[in-house]
C-alpha positions as CSV (number, residue, x, y, z in Angstrom):
1,X,110.0,138.8,19.3
2,X,112.0,138.4,22.4
3,X,114.7,135.8,23.4
4,X,115.1,134.1,26.8
5,X,117.5,131.6,28.0
6,X,115.8,128.2,27.9
7,X,116.8,127.4,31.5
8,X,115.3,130.7,32.8
9,X,112.0,129.1,33.8
10,X,110.5,132.3,35.3
11,X,111.1,134.2,32.1
12,X,109.9,131.4,29.8
13,X,106.8,131.0,31.9
14,X,106.2,134.7,31.9
15,X,106.4,135.0,28.1
16,X,104.1,131.9,27.7
17,X,101.6,133.4,30.1
18,X,101.5,136.5,28.0
19,X,100.6,134.3,25.0
20,X,104.0,134.1,23.4
21,X,104.7,131.1,21.2
22,X,108.2,129.6,20.9
23,X,109.2,130.2,17.3
24,X,113.0,129.6,17.2
25,X,115.8,128.1,19.2
26,X,119.5,128.8,19.3
27,X,122.5,128.9,21.6
28,X,124.8,131.7,22.6
29,X,128.2,131.7,24.2
30,X,128.7,133.5,27.5
31,X,132.3,133.4,28.5
32,X,133.2,129.7,28.6
33,X,129.6,128.5,28.7
34,X,127.2,127.9,25.8
35,X,123.6,128.3,26.8
36,X,120.4,127.4,24.9
37,X,117.9,130.2,24.2
38,X,114.3,130.3,22.8
39,X,112.6,133.1,20.9
40,X,109.0,134.0,21.7
41,X,106.7,135.8,19.3
42,X,103.1,137.1,19.4
43,X,100.6,137.2,16.5
44,X,99.0,140.5,15.7
């Protein structure tokens, strides 16, 4: 599993192109900003 910031379209597109499926969503605080993130996983 790997996490990417939801707004990071190049990373999200890359993991989807590799067959990753979004399996979880969350948010994380970076300084004064809270950013959404998505977890990608691959089946075996």
